[in-house]
C-alpha positions as CSV (number, residue, x, y, z in Angstrom):
1,M,79.8,38.6,-130.7
2,L,80.3,35.2,-132.2
3,K,77.4,32.8,-132.7
4,E,77.5,29.3,-131.3
5,T,76.7,27.7,-134.5
6,I,79.8,25.5,-134.7
7,C,78.4,23.4,-131.9
8,E,75.8,22.3,-134.5
9,Y,78.5,21.2,-136.9
10,K,79.7,18.4,-134.6
11,K,77.5,16.3,-136.7
12,Y,80.3,16.4,-139.3
13,F,82.8,14.9,-136.9
14,Q,83.9,11.3,-137.7
15,E,82.8,9.0,-135.0
16,G,85.5,7.8,-132.7
17,V,88.0,10.4,-134.0
18,T,89.4,13.1,-131.6
19,T,88.3,16.4,-133.3
20,E,88.3,20.0,-132.3
21,L,86.5,22.9,-134.1
22,R,87.0,26.5,-133.1
23,S,85.8,29.9,-134.3
24,Q,87.6,32.9,-133.0
25,Q,87.8,36.7,-133.2
26,N,90.7,38.8,-132.0
27,T,90.3,42.6,-131.8
28,R,92.9,45.2,-130.9
29,R,92.4,48.9,-130.2
30,A,95.1,51.4,-129.4
31,V,96.1,55.0,-129.4
32,T,99.5,56.4,-128.6
33,L,100.4,60.0,-127.5
34,Q,104.0,60.9,-127.6
35,A,104.7,64.3,-126.0
36,G,101.0,65.1,-126.7
37,Q,101.1,64.2,-130.4
38,L,99.0,61.4,-131.7
39,V,101.5,59.0,-133.3
40,S,99.3,55.9,-133.7
41,N,95.6,55.1,-133.9
42,V,94.9,51.4,-134.4
43,R,91.7,49.5,-134.8
44,T,92.2,45.9,-136.1
45,A,90.3,42.6,-136.1
46,S,90.9,39.1,-137.3
47,E,88.3,36.3,-137.5
48,G,88.3,32.8,-138.7
49,I,87.7,29.1,-138.0
50,C,90.1,26.2,-137.5
51,A,90.0,22.5,-136.9
52,R,92.3,19.8,-135.5
53,V,91.9,16.1,-136.1
54,R,94.0,13.3,-134.5
55,N,95.0,10.2,-136.5
56,R,97.2,7.5,-134.9
57,G,98.8,10.0,-132.5
58,L,99.4,12.8,-134.9
59,W,97.4,16.0,-135.4
60,G,96.2,17.5,-138.6
61,F,95.4,21.2,-138.5
62,A,93.7,23.6,-140.9
63,S,92.3,27.2,-140.7
64,I,90.6,29.7,-142.9
65,A,89.8,33.4,-142.4
66,A,86.0,33.9,-142.4
67,D,83.7,36.7,-141.3
68,S,81.2,34.1,-140.2
69,C,81.3,30.4,-139.5
70,D,78.8,28.5,-141.7
71,A,78.5,24.9,-142.5
72,V,80.5,25.3,-145.7
73,A,83.5,26.7,-143.8
74,A,83.2,24.1,-141.0
75,R,83.2,21.2,-143.4
76,R,86.1,22.7,-145.4
77,V,88.5,23.0,-142.4
78,L,87.4,19.6,-141.0
79,R,88.1,17.9,-144.3
80,A,91.5,19.7,-144.7
81,A,92.5,18.8,-141.1
82,T,91.5,15.2,-141.6
83,D,93.5,15.0,-144.8
84,N,96.5,16.5,-143.1
85,A,96.3,14.1,-140.2
86,K,96.1,11.1,-142.5
87,F,99.1,12.4,-144.5
88,M,101.2,12.6,-141.3
89,A,100.0,9.3,-139.9
90,D,100.7,7.4,-143.1
91,R,104.3,8.4,-142.8
92,Q,105.0,7.7,-139.1
93,S,106.1,4.3,-137.8
94,Y,106.6,4.9,-134.1
95,P,104.1,3.9,-131.4
96,Y,101.8,6.6,-130.0
97,T,99.9,7.2,-126.8
98,E,96.2,7.2,-126.7
99,L,94.6,10.3,-125.1
100,R,92.7,9.8,-121.9
101,P,88.9,10.2,-122.2
102,G,87.8,13.8,-121.8
103,I,85.0,15.0,-119.5
104,I,82.0,16.0,-121.5
105,G,80.5,19.4,-120.6
106,R,79.6,22.8,-121.8
107,R,80.3,26.4,-120.7
108,S,78.2,29.1,-122.2
109,L,79.1,32.8,-122.5
110,I,78.6,34.6,-119.2
111,E,78.9,38.2,-120.4
112,T,78.6,40.3,-123.5
113,V,81.5,42.6,-124.2
114,L,80.9,45.9,-125.9
115,D,83.4,47.5,-128.3
116,P,83.9,51.2,-127.4
117,I,84.4,53.7,-130.2
118,Q,88.0,54.9,-130.8
119,D,87.1,58.3,-129.3
120,E,87.0,56.6,-125.9
121,Y,90.7,55.7,-126.1
122,L,91.5,59.2,-127.2
123,R,89.5,60.7,-124.4
124,V,91.3,58.7,-121.8
125,A,94.8,59.2,-123.1
126,R,94.3,63.0,-123.6
127,T,92.8,63.5,-120.2
128,I,95.9,61.9,-118.6
129,D,98.3,63.6,-120.9
130,A,96.8,67.0,-120.1
131,Y,97.1,66.4,-116.4
132,I,100.8,65.5,-116.8
133,V,101.5,68.7,-118.9
134,E,99.7,71.0,-116.5
135,K,101.2,69.6,-113.2
136,Y,104.7,68.5,-114.3
137,P,106.0,71.0,-116.9
138,D,109.6,70.1,-115.8
139,L,109.5,66.7,-117.5
140,V,111.6,66.2,-120.6
141,S,108.8,64.1,-122.3
142,R,105.9,61.8,-121.6
143,M,104.1,58.9,-123.3
144,V,100.5,57.8,-122.8
145,Y,99.1,54.7,-124.5
146,A,95.5,53.5,-124.2
147,I,95.0,50.0,-125.5
148,A,92.7,47.0,-125.4
149,D,92.5,43.6,-126.8
150,T,89.6,41.1,-126.7
151,V,89.7,37.4,-127.7
152,E,86.4,35.6,-128.2
153,K,86.2,31.9,-129.0
154,V,83.6,29.2,-129.5
155,I,85.0,25.7,-129.1
156,A,83.4,22.5,-130.1
157,V,85.1,19.2,-129.3
158,S,84.4,15.5,-129.7
159,D,85.7,14.6,-126.3
160,G,85.5,17.3,-123.7
161,H,83.9,20.7,-122.9
162,D,82.2,22.8,-125.6
163,A,82.6,26.5,-124.6
164,H,81.9,30.1,-125.6
165,V,84.5,32.3,-123.8
166,V,85.6,35.9,-124.1
167,T,88.6,37.7,-122.6
168,P,88.5,41.5,-122.7
169,R,91.4,43.5,-121.2
170,S,92.4,47.2,-121.4
171,Y,95.3,49.2,-120.1
172,V,96.7,52.7,-119.9
173,Y,100.5,52.9,-120.1
174,V,102.2,56.0,-118.7
175,G,105.8,56.8,-119.3
176,L,107.6,59.8,-117.8
177,I,111.1,61.0,-118.7
178,A,113.1,63.5,-116.6
179,M,116.6,64.8,-116.8
180,S,119.1,63.6,-114.3
181,S,121.7,65.8,-112.4
182,D,124.4,64.5,-114.8
183,G,122.4,65.5,-117.9
184,S,121.2,62.1,-118.9
185,P,117.5,61.1,-119.3
186,V,115.8,58.7,-116.9
187,E,112.5,57.0,-117.4
188,I,109.7,55.3,-115.5
189,F,107.0,53.4,-117.4
190,K,104.0,51.5,-115.9
191,A,100.7,50.0,-117.0
192,F,97.4,50.3,-115.2
193,G,94.2,48.3,-115.9
194,G,93.2,44.7,-116.4
195,W,90.1,42.7,-117.2
196,G,87.4,44.7,-118.8
197,T,86.9,47.3,-121.6
198,I,88.4,50.8,-121.7
199,S,85.0,52.3,-120.8
200,E,84.7,50.0,-117.7
201,N,88.2,50.4,-116.4
202,F,88.7,54.1,-117.1
203,A,85.3,55.7,-117.0
204,D,86.9,58.4,-114.9
205,P,90.5,58.8,-116.1
206,S,91.2,61.2,-113.2
207,A,91.2,58.2,-110.9
208,L,94.6,57.5,-112.3
209,F,96.0,60.9,-111.3
210,P,97.3,59.7,-107.9
211,E,99.2,56.9,-109.7
212,V,100.7,59.4,-112.1
213,D,101.8,61.5,-109.1
214,R,103.5,58.4,-107.7
215,L,105.3,57.8,-111.0
216,Y,106.5,61.4,-111.0
217,E,107.9,61.1,-107.5
218,A,109.7,57.9,-108.6
219,V,111.2,59.4,-111.8
220,R,112.4,62.5,-109.9
221,A,114.0,60.3,-107.2
222,K,115.6,58.2,-110.0
223,S,117.0,61.4,-111.6
224,E,119.0,62.0,-108.5
225,G,119.6,58.3,-107.9
226,I,122.7,56.2,-107.5
227,Y,124.1,53.0,-109.1
228,P,124.2,49.9,-106.8
229,E,127.4,48.2,-105.9
230,A,127.8,45.2,-108.2
231,G,127.8,41.8,-106.7
232,R,125.6,39.5,-104.6
233,A,123.3,41.4,-102.3
234,T,120.4,40.8,-100.0
235,C,117.3,42.1,-101.8
236,V,113.6,42.6,-101.3
237,I,111.9,42.1,-104.6
238,S,108.3,43.3,-105.2
239,G,105.4,41.0,-106.0
240,E,105.5,42.4,-109.6
241,L,109.2,41.5,-110.0
242,G,108.8,38.2,-108.2
243,G,105.9,37.3,-110.5
244,M,108.0,38.0,-113.6
245,L,110.8,35.8,-112.3
246,A,108.2,33.1,-111.5
247,H,106.8,33.2,-115.0
248,E,110.0,33.6,-117.1
249,A,112.6,31.7,-115.1
250,V,110.5,29.0,-113.5
251,G,107.1,28.7,-115.3
252,H,108.5,28.0,-118.8
253,T,110.9,25.4,-117.4
254,V,107.8,23.4,-116.2
255,E,105.8,23.5,-119.3
256,A,105.7,19.8,-120.3
257,D,106.7,20.3,-123.9
258,L,109.8,22.2,-122.8
259,V,110.4,19.6,-120.1
260,A,110.4,17.0,-122.8
261,S,113.0,19.1,-124.7
262,G,115.4,18.9,-121.7
263,S,114.6,21.9,-119.4
264,V,116.2,22.1,-116.0
265,A,112.9,20.7,-114.5
266,D,113.1,17.4,-116.3
267,G,113.2,14.5,-113.8
268,R,113.0,16.7,-110.7
269,I,109.4,16.0,-109.6
270,G,109.6,15.4,-105.9
271,Q,112.9,17.2,-105.4
272,P,113.5,20.5,-103.6
273,V,113.9,23.4,-106.0
274,A,113.2,26.3,-103.6
275,S,113.0,27.4,-100.0
276,E,110.3,25.6,-98.1
277,L,108.6,29.0,-97.8
278,V,108.0,29.0,-101.6
279,S,104.9,27.6,-103.2
280,M,103.9,28.3,-106.8
281,V,100.6,27.7,-108.7
282,D,99.4,28.3,-112.2
283,F,95.8,29.4,-111.4
284,A,93.0,28.8,-113.8
285,H,90.3,31.3,-112.8
286,T,90.0,31.9,-109.0
287,V,92.4,32.6,-106.2
288,F,91.4,32.9,-102.6
289,G,87.8,33.3,-103.6
290,Q,88.5,36.1,-106.1
291,P,88.9,36.1,-109.9
292,V,92.4,36.0,-111.2
293,P,93.4,38.8,-113.6
294,L,92.7,36.8,-116.8
295,P,90.4,33.8,-116.0
296,V,90.5,30.6,-118.1
297,Y,87.6,28.3,-117.7
298,V,88.0,26.0,-120.6
299,D,91.1,25.6,-122.8
300,D,91.3,25.2,-126.5
301,E,91.3,21.4,-126.3
302,G,88.0,21.5,-124.4
303,V,89.6,20.7,-121.1
304,A,87.9,22.3,-118.1
305,A,90.5,24.5,-116.4
306,E,91.8,23.7,-112.9
307,D,94.7,25.0,-110.9
308,A,98.1,23.4,-111.6
309,V,100.3,23.2,-108.4
310,L,103.9,23.5,-109.6
311,I,105.9,24.0,-106.3
312,Q,104.6,23.0,-102.9
313,D,106.7,24.1,-99.8
314,G,109.8,24.2,-102.0
315,I,109.2,20.8,-103.7
316,L,108.6,20.6,-107.4
317,T,105.2,18.8,-107.7
318,G,104.0,19.0,-111.3
319,Y,104.2,20.4,-114.8
320,M,101.7,22.2,-117.0
321,H,100.2,19.9,-119.7
322,N,98.1,19.6,-122.8
323,R,96.2,16.3,-123.3
324,E,99.0,14.7,-125.2
325,S,101.8,15.4,-122.8
326,A,99.6,14.5,-119.8
327,A,98.9,11.1,-121.4
328,K,102.6,10.5,-122.1
329,M,103.8,11.4,-118.6
330,G,100.9,9.8,-116.7
331,M,99.7,13.1,-115.3
332,E,96.6,15.3,-115.6
333,A,95.8,18.0,-118.1
334,R,94.4,21.0,-116.3
335,G,93.5,23.4,-119.1
336,N,96.9,24.8,-120.3
337,A,96.5,24.3,-124.0
338,R,95.9,27.8,-125.5
339,A,96.0,29.4,-129.0
340,W,96.3,33.1,-129.7
341,E,94.8,33.4,-133.2
342,F,92.3,31.3,-135.1
343,S,95.2,30.3,-137.3
344,D,97.2,29.0,-134.3
345,E,97.3,25.5,-132.9
346,P,97.0,25.2,-129.1
347,L,100.3,25.1,-127.2
348,I,101.1,24.5,-123.5
349,R,100.9,27.9,-122.0
350,M,100.7,29.5,-118.6
351,R,97.6,31.3,-117.4
352,N,97.9,33.1,-114.1
353,T,101.1,32.0,-112.5
354,A,102.1,33.2,-109.0
355,I,104.1,32.5,-105.9
356,L,101.8,32.2,-103.0
357,P,101.9,34.8,-100.2
358,G,103.5,33.9,-96.8
359,G,103.2,35.2,-93.3
360,D,105.5,38.2,-93.1
361,K,104.6,41.9,-93.3
362,F,106.2,43.9,-96.0
363,D,107.6,46.5,-93.6
364,D,109.3,43.7,-91.7
365,L,111.1,42.6,-94.8
366,I,112.5,46.0,-95.3
367,A,113.4,46.4,-91.6
368,S,115.3,43.1,-91.7
369,V,117.8,44.3,-94.2
370,D,120.9,46.2,-93.0
371,D,122.5,46.8,-96.3
372,G,120.7,45.8,-99.5
373,Y,118.1,46.9,-102.1
374,Y,114.4,47.0,-102.7
375,L,113.7,46.2,-106.4
376,V,110.3,47.2,-107.7
377,M,109.8,47.1,-111.4
378,T,111.4,45.4,-114.4
379,G,111.3,46.7,-118.0
380,N,112.8,43.7,-119.8
381,G,114.6,40.5,-119.3
382,Q,115.2,37.0,-120.5
383,A,115.5,33.4,-119.2
384,D,116.4,30.1,-120.7
385,M,115.6,26.4,-120.1
386,T,118.3,26.1,-117.5
387,G,116.5,28.6,-115.4
388,E,119.2,31.2,-115.8
389,F,117.8,34.7,-116.0
390,M,118.8,38.3,-116.4
391,F,116.3,41.2,-115.9
392,G,116.5,44.9,-116.2
393,V,115.3,46.8,-113.1
394,T,113.8,50.2,-113.8
395,E,112.7,51.2,-110.3
396,G,114.6,50.3,-107.1
397,Y,115.9,51.8,-103.8
398,E,118.7,51.1,-101.5
399,I,118.0,49.8,-98.0
400,K,120.2,51.0,-95.2
401,N,119.7,50.0,-91.6
402,G,116.2,48.7,-92.3
403,K,115.0,51.8,-94.0
404,L,114.5,52.8,-97.7
405,G,117.1,55.2,-99.0
406,R,118.1,56.7,-102.3
407,A,116.6,55.6,-105.6
408,L,118.6,53.5,-108.0
409,R,119.4,54.1,-111.6
410,D,118.6,51.4,-114.1
411,T,120.4,48.1,-113.2
412,T,120.2,44.4,-113.8
413,I,119.7,41.3,-111.7
414,S,120.8,37.8,-112.7
415,G,121.0,34.2,-111.4
416,V,119.6,30.7,-111.7
417,A,115.9,30.6,-110.7
418,F,115.9,27.4,-108.6
419,D,119.1,28.6,-106.8
420,M,117.7,32.0,-106.1
421,L,114.4,30.6,-104.8
422,K,116.4,28.5,-102.3
423,T,117.7,31.7,-100.7
424,V,114.2,33.1,-100.0
425,D,113.9,33.5,-96.2
426,M,110.9,35.9,-95.9
427,V,107.7,36.0,-97.9
428,A,105.2,38.8,-97.5
429,D,101.5,38.3,-96.9
430,E,100.0,40.3,-99.9
431,L,99.7,39.0,-103.5
432,T,100.3,41.5,-106.3
433,W,99.2,40.7,-109.9
434,V,100.4,42.0,-113.3
435,S,98.6,41.2,-116.6
436,S,99.4,43.9,-119.1
437,G,102.0,42.2,-121.3
438,F,102.2,39.2,-123.6
439,C,104.1,35.9,-123.2
440,G,106.0,34.9,-126.3
441,K,106.3,31.2,-127.2
442,K,106.0,30.8,-131.0
443,Q,102.8,32.9,-130.7
444,P,101.8,35.7,-128.2
445,M,99.5,34.9,-125.3
446,T,97.9,37.0,-122.6
447,V,98.9,35.9,-119.1
448,G,98.7,37.0,-115.5
449,L,101.7,36.7,-113.2
450,G,102.1,37.7,-109.6
451,G,103.5,37.1,-106.2
452,P,104.3,38.6,-102.8
453,A,107.4,40.6,-101.9
454,L,110.3,38.2,-101.2
455,R,113.6,38.6,-99.4
456,C,116.4,36.7,-101.2
457,R,120.0,36.9,-102.4
458,L,120.6,38.1,-106.0
459,M,123.4,39.1,-108.2
460,I,122.9,42.8,-109.0
461,G,124.7,44.9,-111.6
462,G,126.6,48.1,-111.0
463,R,127.2,51.1,-113.2
């Protein structure tokens, strides 16, 4: 665990100059079994210290790798960041916006995270792999990954909250491959886990066996599945898929730096962008009295994290900000400035972004569709700053006369997010979270995303 010594080095900050000092350690642990063979065994760590200094509206940044943060390292990065800021400021001639005063505070570490030995990852992966081999010998192949990453930071700022925070998360990924009736392979792949270490989340790996059974049923159904009819269709999308759309196709368009670059959300505050049944929030650390998947209490600019309401009853109400964009746009920063490595500057990033649940029951959504599809999981996809998206669907089912029917082979969905959200006419009452992947925006970032099941109209691909 990191020591909080950098808070003592605030004595080296220049008076009246906005300054940030951060020490950070990232660890990654992973094992991969492919058809029972150990194909990767990874245990890595990076640690260092960085500083940002603001001079006449421009930031200077510097970082160094270091096993420990001492006064020499702190003074070195502060001096380099100060020099970089001065170099930039001396060459700019345009007016700049002063940052709003930060709220001074401190958040201390609330838990200690242990680092399990690599045998723990092997134990978990091999237990699940052995279960698959024994119970489902008809599978063509299988994959089991056991992974974890932990980010620990100590943040000291001249104008805001000092903090010591840690974000541990661990997952088991299971992939099953079966042969279809036409001789082609089909695959189902899913992650399980969340906040916590591998020892905490998977102390008893057999607890995952029922989930493996469900995956097997899904891949066998998919092996006998059909291709959907191409075109616009009435669809029920799962909370997992709805959360991915909310993150990729909507969330990025309302990050203030991308708004300033001309995203589809520019100038649309106060305008309808979705059905009045749709509300969307980037949650900081708590939702409905419970922790979100990956809580953020203080961001890397020292801003105490609060929820950012993005869409309220179909109306676009706000953007996600860092301190600078909030000052320029006359809005509030709510803790969205995040950096992945010690060598990264904070960028405006999502935290736990979700569409809020509504008042409908999931069974009623299915029963309301005479001819359509239930789309469950996505394996990949893309979206751009116009809100246009295309996602692969790796698990889905037809809906006929209000009942689930045959499984679907892999397909795609596409559309424009704000247009698609305007077609939402039923919203289920349960919220599903996903947190296993990374968001890519110049640097990786851990995020949570979620939502309820939605009924909407989508363009779906055929064979």
